[in-house]
VEXMARMI-534152 format. One line per 2 residues: number of its first residue (from 1); their letters; for each residue x, y, z of C-alpha. Coordinates in steps of 0.05 Angstrom, whole numbers, plus 5000, padded with zeros to 4 digits. Layout:
N
NUM = A = X:Y:Z ~ ...
//
This chain:
689
1 = XX = 2117:7107:2574 ~ 2127:7107:2649
3 = XX = 2201:7120:2645 ~ 2211:7120:2720
5 = XX = 2185:7051:2726 ~ 2229:7028:2672
7 = XX = 2291:7058:2705 ~ 2277:7039:2776
9 = XX = 2267:6967:2761 ~ 2342:6965:2743
11 = XX = 2372:7003:2802 ~ 2425:6959:2829
13 = XX = 2413:6932:2900 ~ 2474:6895:2924
15 = XX = 2499:6857:2985 ~ 2566:6843:3014
17 = XX = 2570:6778:2974 ~ 2564:6818:2905
19 = XX = 2633:6836:2871 ~ 2604:6896:2832
21 = XX = 2627:6963:2844 ~ 2577:7026:2843
23 = XX = 2598:7093:2821 ~ 2577:7164:2818
25 = XX = 2596:7221:2772 ~ 2583:7267:2714
27 = XX = 2624:7245:2654 ~ 2690:7286:2672
29 = XX = 2694:7264:2748 ~ 2675:7202:2782
31 = XX = 2688:7160:2843 ~ 2676:7085:2858
33 = XX = 2656:7058:2922 ~ 2658:6993:2962
35 = XX = 2599:6963:3000 ~ 2604:7017:3054
37 = XX = 2593:7074:3008 ~ 2664:7097:3018
39 = XX = 2733:7075:2992 ~ 2753:7039:3058
41 = XX = 2772:6970:3028 ~ 2821:6991:2975
43 = XX = 2899:6996:2972 ~ 2951:6953:3005
45 = XX = 2923:6887:3035 ~ 2866:6896:2988
47 = XX = 2862:6866:2915 ~ 2809:6921:2894
49 = XX = 2834:6966:2838 ~ 2765:6992:2816
51 = XX = 2754:7039:2874 ~ 2784:7108:2855
53 = XX = 2768:7181:2851 ~ 2788:7199:2779
55 = XX = 2779:7266:2739 ~ 2795:7284:2668
57 = XX = 2846:7333:2689 ~ 2881:7285:2739
59 = XX = 2941:7267:2701 ~ 3009:7258:2728
61 = XX = 3079:7255:2693 ~ 3142:7231:2727
63 = XX = 3191:7287:2740 ~ 3252:7248:2716
65 = XX = 3259:7267:2641 ~ 3252:7215:2588
67 = XX = 3317:7176:2569 ~ 3305:7190:2494
69 = XX = 3266:7242:2454 ~ 3199:7221:2427
71 = XX = 3221:7239:2356 ~ 3281:7190:2365
73 = XX = 3229:7132:2368 ~ 3200:7139:2300
75 = XX = 3218:7082:2253 ~ 3214:7082:2175
77 = XX = 3170:7039:2139 ~ 3161:7030:2060
79 = XX = 3091:7053:2039 ~ 3062:7063:1971
81 = XX = 3082:7138:1979 ~ 3153:7123:1998
83 = XX = 3187:7118:2062 ~ 3146:7143:2123
85 = XX = 3159:7147:2197 ~ 3113:7110:2250
87 = XX = 3116:7111:2323 ~ 3135:7038:2327
89 = XX = 3153:6989:2381 ~ 3202:6940:2348
91 = XX = 3214:6900:2412 ~ 3141:6896:2430
93 = XX = 3111:6909:2498 ~ 3158:6856:2529
95 = XX = 3222:6892:2512 ~ 3202:6966:2494
97 = XX = 3266:7001:2513 ~ 3271:7055:2568
99 = XX = 3252:7112:2519 ~ 3190:7077:2493
101 = XX = 3171:7056:2563 ~ 3173:7123:2592
103 = XX = 3128:7152:2536 ~ 3078:7092:2540
105 = XX = 3075:7107:2617 ~ 3072:7182:2621
107 = XX = 3026:7216:2631 ~ 2982:7169:2673
109 = XX = 2918:7184:2704 ~ 2921:7183:2784
111 = XX = 2868:7175:2839 ~ 2860:7241:2869
113 = XX = 2828:7228:2936 ~ 2814:7168:2978
115 = XX = 2754:7176:3026 ~ 2747:7120:3077
117 = XX = 2721:7102:3146 ~ 2769:7109:3202
119 = XX = 2765:7084:3273 ~ 2784:7143:3313
121 = XX = 2814:7099:3371 ~ 2866:7074:3325
123 = XX = 2867:7120:3272 ~ 2861:7068:3218
125 = XX = 2810:7036:3176 ~ 2767:6983:3205
127 = XX = 2780:6909:3187 ~ 2736:6877:3134
129 = XX = 2709:6829:3188 ~ 2684:6886:3231
131 = XX = 2638:6907:3176 ~ 2575:6863:3171
133 = XX = 2505:6861:3142 ~ 2526:6906:3083
135 = XX = 2471:6931:3037 ~ 2476:6982:2981
137 = XX = 2431:7011:2927 ~ 2443:7059:2869
139 = XX = 2380:7101:2855 ~ 2388:7115:2781
141 = XX = 2335:7165:2782 ~ 2374:7210:2830
143 = XX = 2446:7183:2820 ~ 2453:7172:2897
145 = XX = 2482:7108:2928 ~ 2455:7091:2994
147 = XX = 2498:7042:3038 ~ 2478:7010:3101
149 = XX = 2521:6959:3150 ~ 2537:6946:3221
151 = XX = 2602:6964:3255 ~ 2612:6924:3322
153 = XX = 2539:6912:3325 ~ 2520:6988:3309
155 = XX = 2475:7007:3251 ~ 2512:7053:3202
157 = XX = 2489:7088:3138 ~ 2525:7128:3083
159 = XX = 2493:7166:3022 ~ 2544:7182:2968
161 = XX = 2528:7229:2909 ~ 2570:7268:2858
163 = XX = 2556:7336:2828 ~ 2526:7336:2759
165 = XX = 2571:7393:2734 ~ 2633:7396:2775
167 = XX = 2684:7351:2812 ~ 2646:7349:2880
169 = XX = 2625:7292:2923 ~ 2573:7298:2977
171 = XX = 2577:7244:3034 ~ 2526:7240:3090
173 = XX = 2549:7192:3145 ~ 2512:7165:3207
175 = XX = 2568:7119:3229 ~ 2574:7110:3305
177 = XX = 2646:7095:3324 ~ 2672:7116:3256
179 = XX = 2697:7179:3228 ~ 2708:7196:3155
181 = XX = 2780:7195:3135 ~ 2814:7229:3074
183 = XX = 2881:7207:3042 ~ 2925:7228:2984
185 = XX = 2971:7187:2946 ~ 3025:7190:2892
187 = XX = 3016:7171:2819 ~ 3045:7105:2787
189 = XX = 3063:7084:2720 ~ 3038:7015:2730
191 = XX = 2990:6991:2672 ~ 2926:6988:2711
193 = XX = 2934:7023:2779 ~ 2922:7093:2798
195 = XX = 2965:7102:2861 ~ 3030:7088:2894
197 = XX = 3020:7083:2967 ~ 3094:7078:2985
199 = XX = 3122:7143:2958 ~ 3097:7188:3012
201 = XX = 3155:7235:3006 ~ 3146:7249:2934
203 = XX = 3088:7295:2939 ~ 3057:7348:2987
205 = XX = 2993:7357:3023 ~ 2978:7420:3063
207 = XX = 2918:7427:3109 ~ 2894:7500:3113
209 = XX = 2827:7505:3152 ~ 2775:7481:3105
211 = XX = 2823:7474:3047 ~ 2870:7420:3026
213 = XX = 2927:7440:2981 ~ 2958:7383:2935
215 = XX = 3022:7383:2894 ~ 3045:7321:2856
217 = XX = 3101:7345:2809 ~ 3064:7373:2751
219 = XX = 2993:7362:2780 ~ 2969:7413:2833
221 = XX = 2897:7415:2859 ~ 2857:7438:2919
223 = XX = 2802:7401:2961 ~ 2752:7446:2992
225 = XX = 2717:7415:3052 ~ 2649:7446:3067
227 = XX = 2611:7421:3130 ~ 2669:7402:3173
229 = XX = 2741:7421:3186 ~ 2793:7365:3174
231 = XX = 2837:7343:3232 ~ 2904:7324:3207
233 = XX = 2925:7252:3222 ~ 2993:7249:3185
235 = XX = 3029:7276:3121 ~ 2974:7262:3073
237 = XX = 2917:7239:3118 ~ 2861:7273:3156
239 = XX = 2793:7258:3191 ~ 2728:7289:3191
241 = XX = 2695:7268:3259 ~ 2624:7242:3260
243 = XX = 2589:7275:3320 ~ 2571:7225:3376
245 = XX = 2527:7195:3398 ~ 2493:7178:3332
247 = XX = 2507:7243:3302 ~ 2506:7262:3228
249 = XX = 2567:7285:3184 ~ 2542:7319:3120
251 = XX = 2598:7346:3081 ~ 2619:7364:3009
253 = XX = 2688:7353:2979 ~ 2703:7399:2920
255 = XX = 2765:7384:2878 ~ 2791:7443:2840
257 = XX = 2849:7439:2792 ~ 2905:7492:2797
259 = XX = 2955:7463:2747 ~ 2936:7405:2702
261 = XX = 2946:7379:2630 ~ 2901:7424:2584
263 = XX = 2881:7429:2513 ~ 2861:7489:2474
265 = XX = 2790:7478:2448 ~ 2755:7522:2394
267 = XX = 2710:7581:2412 ~ 2648:7558:2441
269 = XX = 2677:7497:2476 ~ 2699:7494:2549
271 = XX = 2767:7528:2561 ~ 2797:7462:2577
273 = XX = 2772:7392:2561 ~ 2814:7365:2616
275 = XX = 2791:7412:2671 ~ 2718:7418:2650
277 = XX = 2669:7470:2673 ~ 2695:7516:2731
279 = XX = 2670:7497:2797 ~ 2609:7535:2822
281 = XX = 2620:7570:2889 ~ 2544:7564:2905
283 = XX = 2556:7499:2944 ~ 2601:7529:2996
285 = XX = 2575:7529:3070 ~ 2542:7480:3117
287 = XX = 2484:7463:3068 ~ 2533:7444:3006
289 = XX = 2522:7371:3009 ~ 2450:7380:3010
291 = XX = 2453:7424:2948 ~ 2497:7373:2912
293 = XX = 2443:7320:2927 ~ 2389:7366:2900
295 = XX = 2426:7382:2836 ~ 2443:7310:2824
297 = XX = 2367:7286:2832 ~ 2348:7342:2786
299 = XX = 2401:7326:2734 ~ 2388:7252:2733
301 = XX = 2310:7260:2730 ~ 2317:7307:2672
303 = XX = 2369:7263:2638 ~ 2322:7199:2640
305 = XX = 2259:7243:2618 ~ 2286:7282:2563
307 = XX = 2330:7233:2528 ~ 2308:7166:2490
309 = XX = 2283:7106:2525 ~ 2258:7035:2511
311 = XX = 2211:6990:2545 ~ 2211:6915:2540
313 = XX = 2170:6903:2603 ~ 2112:6871:2564
315 = XX = 2156:6811:2540 ~ 2151:6744:2576
317 = XX = 2224:6729:2559 ~ 2280:6735:2612
319 = XX = 2324:6755:2551 ~ 2282:6819:2541
321 = XX = 2290:6834:2614 ~ 2366:6828:2609
323 = XX = 2372:6870:2546 ~ 2329:6924:2583
325 = XX = 2376:6919:2643 ~ 2439:6926:2604
327 = XX = 2410:6983:2566 ~ 2391:7023:2627
329 = XX = 2454:7009:2663 ~ 2498:7024:2605
331 = XX = 2462:7093:2594 ~ 2480:7108:2667
333 = XX = 2552:7087:2664 ~ 2566:7120:2597
335 = XX = 2538:7188:2625 ~ 2582:7179:2687
337 = XX = 2644:7155:2655 ~ 2646:7175:2585
339 = XX = 2609:7240:2574 ~ 2667:7290:2588
341 = XX = 2711:7332:2543 ~ 2765:7278:2529
343 = XX = 2755:7211:2501 ~ 2750:7161:2558
345 = XX = 2797:7105:2576 ~ 2766:7039:2563
347 = XX = 2751:7031:2638 ~ 2724:7099:2640
349 = XX = 2732:7135:2706 ~ 2725:7073:2744
351 = XX = 2797:7048:2741 ~ 2859:7053:2698
353 = XX = 2874:7011:2638 ~ 2935:7030:2596
355 = XX = 2947:7080:2649 ~ 2884:7119:2636
357 = XX = 2901:7135:2565 ~ 2848:7137:2513
359 = XX = 2842:7094:2451 ~ 2816:7130:2388
361 = XX = 2795:7065:2351 ~ 2747:7053:2410
363 = XX = 2718:7124:2409 ~ 2660:7107:2362
365 = XX = 2637:7055:2412 ~ 2643:7103:2470
367 = XX = 2607:7162:2435 ~ 2562:7143:2375
369 = XX = 2505:7120:2419 ~ 2496:7191:2449
371 = XX = 2470:7218:2385 ~ 2421:7157:2377
373 = XX = 2397:7164:2450 ~ 2381:7238:2449
375 = XX = 2443:7264:2485 ~ 2471:7302:2425
377 = XX = 2508:7354:2475 ~ 2553:7295:2499
379 = XX = 2574:7275:2430 ~ 2590:7349:2409
381 = XX = 2634:7354:2470 ~ 2673:7295:2440
383 = XX = 2678:7322:2371 ~ 2706:7383:2400
385 = XX = 2766:7343:2422 ~ 2786:7329:2348
387 = XX = 2788:7402:2332 ~ 2836:7412:2389
389 = XX = 2878:7355:2367 ~ 2878:7372:2293
391 = XX = 2946:7407:2288 ~ 2981:7344:2311
393 = XX = 2942:7297:2272 ~ 2962:7340:2212
395 = XX = 3034:7334:2230 ~ 3028:7261:2233
397 = XX = 2994:7258:2164 ~ 3052:7301:2134
399 = XX = 3101:7258:2164 ~ 3071:7202:2126
401 = XX = 3066:7238:2059 ~ 2992:7253:2062
403 = XX = 2946:7310:2066 ~ 2895:7320:2119
405 = XX = 2897:7289:2190 ~ 2916:7221:2215
407 = XX = 2885:7208:2282 ~ 2929:7164:2330
409 = XX = 2907:7103:2366 ~ 2929:7114:2439
411 = XX = 2943:7182:2471 ~ 2937:7222:2532
413 = XX = 2923:7297:2544 ~ 2989:7315:2517
415 = XX = 2967:7287:2447 ~ 3032:7246:2438
417 = XX = 3022:7180:2404 ~ 3043:7122:2448
419 = XX = 3098:7076:2420 ~ 3066:7015:2399
421 = XX = 3075:6955:2350 ~ 3000:6956:2335
423 = XX = 2968:7026:2348 ~ 3008:7068:2294
425 = XX = 2986:7015:2241 ~ 2912:7016:2257
427 = XX = 2873:7051:2204 ~ 2799:7040:2229
429 = XX = 2800:7101:2276 ~ 2806:7146:2216
431 = XX = 2734:7143:2189 ~ 2708:7150:2259
433 = XX = 2708:7226:2265 ~ 2670:7230:2198
435 = XX = 2620:7177:2225 ~ 2610:7214:2293
437 = XX = 2601:7281:2258 ~ 2546:7250:2213
439 = XX = 2510:7225:2270 ~ 2510:7289:2306
441 = XX = 2489:7323:2246 ~ 2432:7276:2239
443 = XX = 2412:7288:2312 ~ 2412:7365:2312
445 = XX = 2348:7408:2304 ~ 2366:7425:2232
447 = XX = 2402:7369:2198 ~ 2421:7409:2136
449 = XX = 2460:7460:2182 ~ 2535:7452:2172
451 = XX = 2579:7462:2232 ~ 2643:7492:2207
453 = XX = 2685:7458:2258 ~ 2656:7392:2246
455 = XX = 2659:7402:2170 ~ 2735:7414:2176
457 = XX = 2744:7350:2218 ~ 2708:7312:2164
459 = XX = 2745:7341:2112 ~ 2813:7332:2139
461 = XX = 2798:7262:2157 ~ 2775:7248:2088
463 = XX = 2839:7280:2055 ~ 2882:7233:2097
465 = XX = 2843:7171:2075 ~ 2848:7191:2001
467 = XX = 2922:7202:2006 ~ 2936:7138:2044
469 = XX = 2903:7093:1993 ~ 2942:7051:1943
471 = XX = 2933:7049:1870 ~ 2928:6979:1849
473 = XX = 2913:6960:1774 ~ 2862:7014:1766
475 = XX = 2832:6999:1840 ~ 2847:7030:1905
477 = XX = 2870:6988:1966 ~ 2898:6999:2036
479 = XX = 2967:6993:2061 ~ 3020:6970:2072
481 = XX = 3038:6979:2129 ~ 2975:6965:2163
483 = XX = 2943:6924:2217 ~ 2869:6907:2216
485 = XX = 2818:6915:2273 ~ 2828:6843:2282
487 = XX = 2900:6849:2315 ~ 2924:6781:2299
489 = XX = 2975:6794:2248 ~ 3024:6840:2283
491 = XX = 3086:6810:2254 ~ 3063:6823:2182
493 = XX = 3049:6895:2190 ~ 3100:6919:2140
495 = XX = 3066:6876:2083 ~ 2992:6867:2101
497 = XX = 2941:6903:2056 ~ 2867:6909:2047
499 = XX = 2831:6885:2109 ~ 2759:6877:2090
501 = XX = 2724:6917:2141 ~ 2767:6976:2131
503 = XX = 2757:6973:2055 ~ 2683:6976:2067
505 = XX = 2687:7031:2122 ~ 2728:7074:2083
507 = XX = 2685:7071:2021 ~ 2625:7091:2065
509 = XX = 2661:7147:2100 ~ 2687:7179:2036
511 = XX = 2619:7182:2008 ~ 2592:7214:2072
513 = XX = 2649:7266:2069 ~ 2626:7278:1996
515 = XX = 2555:7291:2021 ~ 2585:7341:2068
517 = XX = 2622:7377:2010 ~ 2556:7380:1968
519 = XX = 2518:7407:2034 ~ 2569:7465:2039
521 = XX = 2574:7475:1963 ~ 2648:7457:1957
523 = XX = 2673:7461:1883 ~ 2705:7391:1885
525 = XX = 2641:7359:1910 ~ 2635:7291:1875
527 = XX = 2710:7275:1877 ~ 2710:7233:1941
529 = XX = 2649:7190:1914 ~ 2685:7177:1849
531 = XX = 2744:7151:1889 ~ 2704:7110:1935
533 = XX = 2675:7077:1874 ~ 2746:7055:1856
535 = XX = 2761:7023:1921 ~ 2770:6947:1922
537 = XX = 2709:6904:1942 ~ 2718:6875:2012
539 = XX = 2701:6806:1985 ~ 2754:6753:1964
541 = XX = 2761:6727:1898 ~ 2709:6672:1913
543 = XX = 2657:6717:1942 ~ 2670:6703:2015
545 = XX = 2671:6760:2067 ~ 2734:6743:2109
547 = XX = 2786:6786:2148 ~ 2825:6805:2086
549 = XX = 2805:6811:2012 ~ 2869:6771:1999
551 = XX = 2927:6751:2045 ~ 2929:6711:2108
553 = XX = 2875:6664:2124 ~ 2825:6687:2175
555 = XX = 2846:6676:2249 ~ 2789:6651:2288
557 = XX = 2805:6691:2349 ~ 2804:6760:2375
559 = XX = 2753:6807:2340 ~ 2711:6779:2284
561 = XX = 2720:6848:2252 ~ 2701:6828:2183
563 = XX = 2627:6828:2206 ~ 2630:6902:2219
565 = XX = 2632:6912:2145 ~ 2555:6893:2144
567 = XX = 2531:6924:2211 ~ 2573:6982:2236
569 = XX = 2582:7000:2162 ~ 2512:7012:2130
571 = XX = 2505:6958:2074 ~ 2474:7009:2026
573 = XX = 2546:7019:2001 ~ 2530:6956:1963
575 = XX = 2600:6928:1971 ~ 2573:6864:2007
577 = XX = 2516:6820:1985 ~ 2472:6804:2043
579 = XX = 2482:6728:2030 ~ 2554:6734:2039
581 = XX = 2544:6774:2105 ~ 2494:6724:2131
583 = XX = 2542:6665:2112 ~ 2603:6703:2149
585 = XX = 2558:6711:2209 ~ 2537:6637:2212
587 = XX = 2609:6615:2203 ~ 2633:6659:2261
589 = XX = 2574:6638:2307 ~ 2591:6563:2289
591 = XX = 2661:6563:2317 ~ 2707:6620:2345
593 = XX = 2750:6625:2405 ~ 2703:6666:2448
595 = XX = 2752:6670:2504 ~ 2794:6714:2462
597 = XX = 2740:6763:2444 ~ 2724:6830:2474
599 = XX = 2662:6866:2501 ~ 2644:6902:2437
601 = XX = 2647:6840:2395 ~ 2578:6815:2417
603 = XX = 2542:6881:2401 ~ 2577:6878:2334
605 = XX = 2550:6809:2317 ~ 2482:6834:2339
607 = XX = 2487:6892:2294 ~ 2503:6845:2232
609 = XX = 2443:6802:2251 ~ 2397:6864:2255
611 = XX = 2419:6890:2188 ~ 2401:6822:2160
613 = XX = 2332:6825:2194 ~ 2350:6762:2238
615 = XX = 2324:6785:2305 ~ 2327:6719:2342
617 = XX = 2402:6714:2322 ~ 2414:6785:2341
619 = XX = 2387:6774:2412 ~ 2424:6709:2418
621 = XX = 2491:6744:2397 ~ 2480:6805:2441
623 = XX = 2469:6759:2504 ~ 2517:6706:2484
625 = XX = 2540:6670:2551 ~ 2615:6678:2546
627 = XX = 2669:6702:2597 ~ 2677:6771:2561
629 = XX = 2601:6786:2554 ~ 2586:6780:2629
631 = XX = 2553:6841:2655 ~ 2556:6849:2731
633 = XX = 2502:6877:2780 ~ 2531:6947:2767
635 = XX = 2527:6941:2692 ~ 2602:6932:2676
637 = XX = 2630:6883:2624 ~ 2684:6848:2665
639 = XX = 2737:6828:2620 ~ 2795:6806:2662
641 = XX = 2820:6819:2736 ~ 2857:6879:2709
643 = XX = 2800:6900:2662 ~ 2741:6899:2712
645 = XX = 2703:6947:2669 ~ 2698:6956:2592
647 = XX = 2661:7017:2566 ~ 2662:6997:2493
649 = XX = 2617:6937:2514 ~ 2567:6988:2545
651 = XX = 2572:7035:2488 ~ 2566:6981:2435
653 = XX = 2507:6950:2472 ~ 2469:7018:2468
655 = XX = 2488:7026:2393 ~ 2462:6954:2379
657 = XX = 2401:6962:2417 ~ 2385:7026:2382
659 = XX = 2393:6996:2316 ~ 2355:6932:2334
661 = XX = 2300:6978:2359 ~ 2297:7037:2313
663 = XX = 2330:7005:2252 ~ 2357:7050:2198
665 = XX = 2331:7104:2150 ~ 2265:7080:2113
667 = XX = 2279:7006:2143 ~ 2232:6961:2174
669 = XX = 2212:6971:2249 ~ 2250:6933:2305
671 = XX = 2292:6896:2253 ~ 2335:6862:2313
673 = XX = 2282:6845:2363 ~ 2228:6789:2358
675 = XX = 2156:6818:2352 ~ 2136:6780:2414
677 = XX = 2182:6826:2455 ~ 2131:6880:2444
679 = XX = 2182:6935:2445 ~ 2162:7006:2456
681 = XX = 2209:7065:2449 ~ 2211:7140:2451
683 = XX = 2265:7189:2422 ~ 2312:7135:2390
685 = XX = 2337:7155:2325 ~ 2351:7108:2265
687 = XX = 2422:7094:2240 ~ 2445:7110:2169
689 = X = 2418:7059:2117
//
C-alpha cells in the first residue's frame, strides 16, 4: 500500500472562503490558526473561538474561594442499597446556585499564548480587509501548515509547526510590512471560551530577554523565545520584528509550566499527565525552529508508516472517498488533540467546551480507536489516568455503599466531580475502563500478559458494577437512581431503572472482567460470569429492543443509544437476537429527530449495521447528511457555533471504520463495506466478537 499517496490526497487545502480551522499539536499541546497561519483574527471584534493555544496543563482556578464546600453540594437519593449521596444539581443548569456554579466553572482551561501579525506602524493587528488572496495547506505527512496571502499587495508566507513531544511552536514568517506579535490573556469561567481580554490587571507578564514569565493566580509558566528577542509593546504584549526588506523570521516558542494542576501517576508513567514530558533543551538557539520542523516531519512520517491504514482509492463511489477522507483526517486530529495523558475535552485542544473539562462517558469514543489502529501507546497513556484517579473513584463508590470504583462523568485535573443533574447518574462510563483495558491487552505483543495496573482498574470497575446492581425477583437490574445514555429522562432520575444498552454493556463487561480474573488465576474466577448471567435481558416483554427494558416510552430524539447494545457491545453476549437489533435499526432510520443527535450517533448506527452485516446500510448511516454529521475541510464534526469541533465524532468514525473493515474475531471480512469498494487495509485489528 502506498500510504503516502493515501494520506496526501486528503491534506486540506483551504482558501479565505473556507470556515475550517487547521491546527498543529502532539496530543498534549495544540494550537489552531486562522488563514494567515497565525492567530490574528481572534478575540474582541472577531467571532472566532476555535483559535487558541491550549495544553493539558493549562488550567486556571479563580482566586476567590468557593461560596460553599464541595461536600455541602452532595444530595441524598434512595437506592437499592439504602440512602446514598450524589453530586446533584437540583436547580438544573439554569439555576445551579453560587456554590455549584463555582465548582462547575473551576478549574477551566485557558489559552496560553496568542501569536498574531502586527503592523509595526500602528502596533495593532492588520484589519481583515488588508489580508487578501489567502491560501493555506496542511501537509499531513509532516504536520506543517503553510499559509500564503497578500498584505497591501505584498506577498507573505507563514509556516506553522508544533513539536511532537513538547509544548513548542515553530513559526517561519516572510511577511513584508508585518511583524509577529505575542499576547497573553486571563482565564474565564465562560462555558466555551478560553480567555478574558478585559482583565489585564489580574495577571502578570514579565519580559526578561528571551524569556517571558507568566503568572495567573494558581497557574505559572514561562515562554522561551528562540531565534529573536521580544520587544515589549504593553503589559502583556510583545513583538518579534521581521527583518526588512523581505527578510525571514524563524522562531521557536517553547512553553514550560512552572506551577500547574498535576496528578500522581503510577511508576512507569509520566510524572504528571497534565504537564507531559519535560521539554527538551536541544531546541535552543538560532536553529531551534528548524529542529522542530525536522522532528515534526520525522514523527508524522513514522506515525503514518507504522500504524494501521486503509485504502479505498479503487472504489468508483464518492462515498468511499469521503469515508477515506474522514478516516485520514480523524486520525490526524485524534493524535493532535486526544493522545495526551488526560482524557480530552469533547472539543479537544482546539477550543473549550464545558470549560475544557473532560467527560468520561465519552472517553471510549476518544480512545478505543488507538488500539484498533496500531497506536497502543496512546491508549496506554489514557489508561494510566484511571490509576491516578482510582483513590477518589473508590471514595465515590464507598459513599454510595459499593465496593470498587465509580468513575465520574465530568471532571478536571482536580478530579472533583462537577455538580450536575445528569452526570452523576450516568452509568455507561463505568464499563469503559474494562473495555479499554481489554482492547489494549488485545493490541499488545503478548495478549496473554496481564498488566497489574490495568488488572486493578478492571477489577475495581467490576466490583462497583456488581454492588450497584439491584436484585429483582431473582434477576439483576440497574438503578434507581440512573439516567441512560439517551439523556431525555432527567426529571425521572430518582425512579428510572434498566436502560437497555447499559444492561447489555454491563453484562459483557462483567464477563470480560471475569476473563481477566481467570487469566491472573484469581480464586474467585467465575463469580462475575455467574452474576452476568442473572442480569435482565435488555429486551422488552414483547421482544423489542428499546431505550428501556420497561418504563418510559422511547423518546425519538437525542442518542438512539439502545442500538449500542448490538454494535459497541459485541453481540456474542447472546442477550439480543439479530432480528430484534435489525428491526430496531430500521425503526431509528425510518424516523428520528436528527437535529437533536450528536456526532457519535452516526458511527454508532454504522457499527450496528456492520454487526448485522448490512454494509450498504452501514455506509449510509456513517455518512447520513444531517447537521451534526457535517465534517468540515479540516476534518472536524461541527455541532453548533459553540461546539465547532466534536472529537467523539472523529473517534467514533475510526472505531466504526475499523469494525466495518476488519470486523471481529473469526468474523467475515469487511462486514460493513460493500465488496465493490475494494477496500485494502494494513495493521487494523478486529474488535471483540
